[in-house]
N, C-alpha and C positions, 0 to 999 in steps of 0.2 A: 598670060600670064606665065613669066620664066625666071624671073627673081624676084627674093623678096628682101628688102632692107629696114632692118629694127634700129631706131633710136635705142639709146641706152639706160640713161636715168629717169626713171620711172616709166619706162617702157619694159624693161629687161631688169632692173638692180632697184631695187629700192632705196633711196635716200636717206632714210633712217640716221646710220652709221655715219654717214657722209655729214648731214649738218648736227648731229650728234656730237660730233668729234671737234667739230669749228666750234660750238658751244662750249665745251669742254677747255678747251683750247685758251680761248677769249676769257674764259672767269663766269662767264651769264651762265643763269638756267635753260636748261632746254628746251623749255615750253616759251620762252620768251623769245628763243632766237626763232622756234617754228612758227610762232604767231608772226613775229616781222617779215620771214618770208612768205607766210601768205598775206598778210597785207602787202608788199610791194606788187605781189603777184597779182593781185586784182588793182592794182594801180597802172600795170604794162611795163612795169621797170626789169629788170634784171634782176635776176634773186641774188648776186652780188653785193645787190643795196643792201639786203638785209645785214650783210657784214659791215658796211660803213656807216650803219644806225648804230650798232651796238659798238664799234671802236670809230669813233668819226675820224678820218685821216689814214686809216690803215692802208698799206702798203700790202695787199694781198699777196702780189708773186712772192715779197721778203715773207711773210708769215707762212706762206705754204710751207717754203726753203727751210723756213727755221723749225718748223713743224716735223718735218723729213730729218734733219740733223738729230731731233730729242728723240728721234724713235717712234714718233706719233704720226706718222703721215699716212696716208693712200691707204687703206687695205679693202678686200673685197674676199669673201668665201663665200660656201653654197647658200649660206643663211642668205646672205644680200640677195639673191635670186628671187624674185615670184616665181610662185609654186607651180603655174603653167610652161616656165622657160622652155626646158630641155624637153617636154614630151612635144611643145608647140613646134619648136625647130625641127625636132626626129621626123615629128608628121609630116612637114614642108618637106625633108631631104626625101621622104619614101616615096612623095608626087615628083622626083624627080625635080625639085626647085631647086635654084642657087638660092643660098642662104648668106645674106651680107649682114656684120653689126657694124653702126657706123655711125657717132655720133661725139655729141661736144663733151670733149673728154681728154683727160693729160694723157699724156707718155706713158708715165706710170698705172693709170689705169687701163692703156689697152693691154701693159704688160701681165696685169693680175687678171681680166678678162681672156686672156689667153689661156691664163695656164687652170683657169677653169673645166680647159676642154669641153668648150659647148659644141653641139653639133651645127657650127656656121661651116663653110668655105674659107670667109675672111673674115676676122678683125681688126677694124680701122678707126682712129680716134681721131680727133680735131686737130690735137697736138702733133702727132704722126705726120696728118699730112700739111700743116703749116697752114690751115684755111679753117672757118667755123661755120656754122650756120647761125643766121640763114644766107649766106651768100651765096651768089650763082657758081662761083669756085669748088667751095664745097660738094654742090649737089652735080657739078661736071668729074669731080671726081667719086662720087658714087655712081654714076651713070659709068663712069670708067670701069670702077669695081663689079657694077653689077654684069655687063658682056652682054649684056641685052638692050633694045632699044627700050627707049623711056616710055613708049605704051606700053609695053610688057612690064616694067619693073615698077614696083608697089613700095612706098615707104611707107613704113606704120610708125607712128610717132603719137605722144599724150599735146604737146604743146602748138597751138598754130601757127604761132609769128617764127620758131625755128625750125618746126615742121610742116606741116599742113601746106600754110600757105606757099612757101618759098619751093617745096617739093611740086606744088600744082603748077608753078611759074614754070618751074626748068620740066614740065611737061610729064612727071609724073602719075601714077595712078597713085593714089593717101589713103591713108585708114587714121583715123585718129581713135586713140582707144582711152576710153572714160578710167582713168587710173592717175592716182597721184593727183594734188593737188591742183595743177595745170587742165590736165584730162577732165577733173570733174566739174573745174569752172565753167570750162568753156562747150560742155561735151553740148548741150543745147544750146548752143550759141545761133544765130540764123546764118551767118557768114561760116561757120565750120561746117553746118549741114549742108550748108550751099556748095562749097567745095571739095569734101573732101567725097572721094566714093563710096567710103563705108565707114559709119560710127559702130566701135565695139565695146563689149565689157570685160572680152577675154582673150587671151593669145592663142586661146585654141578655135577661135571664129577663122584666124585667116585660113586653115587647111579646108575650112568647107568651102571660102573664096577661090582659092586654088585651082580645088577639083571641078568647079563648075565650069 
């Protein structure tokens, strides 16, 4: 292996603040929206469907812009990171691995992540690239950012449909992390187990993988 590429939401960053802020903006209890996210996840739907259940007919980009204008937009700080993130990325850097962060996030999220000064060579989002997972175009961008052949590039993520399966189709090696609702829900799925090169519980494990 030469490069490790990490998904963002529920791989590096907790989604608690993200969904909590949406619940507050829409005037619904946080538990209600959290439960709906779980329900649409179990049905294999995009998690944005949960917002549509709370507010039928919602124009999500327009609501996003309204939140930003009201000073209630996206925000990330150190408390949003999982506890093992910095040490795991730094450990891979010490092993002379290239470390890339790339996931389905907005342009603003990319700015916020870079402001955290994580030990990564590159931080990029789908909003910045103009393409999103699970599209082949996104994983072509991942390989460009990797600077290494697909067989020497490892993609780490929690969501089979967005991470494990499309990354494997692109020829990358894959890690499924049992973290967050998607990671736990599909961690023992037979297809995930058959597709992923590794299933892990912590970001400390890729350091051992890289050292092999």
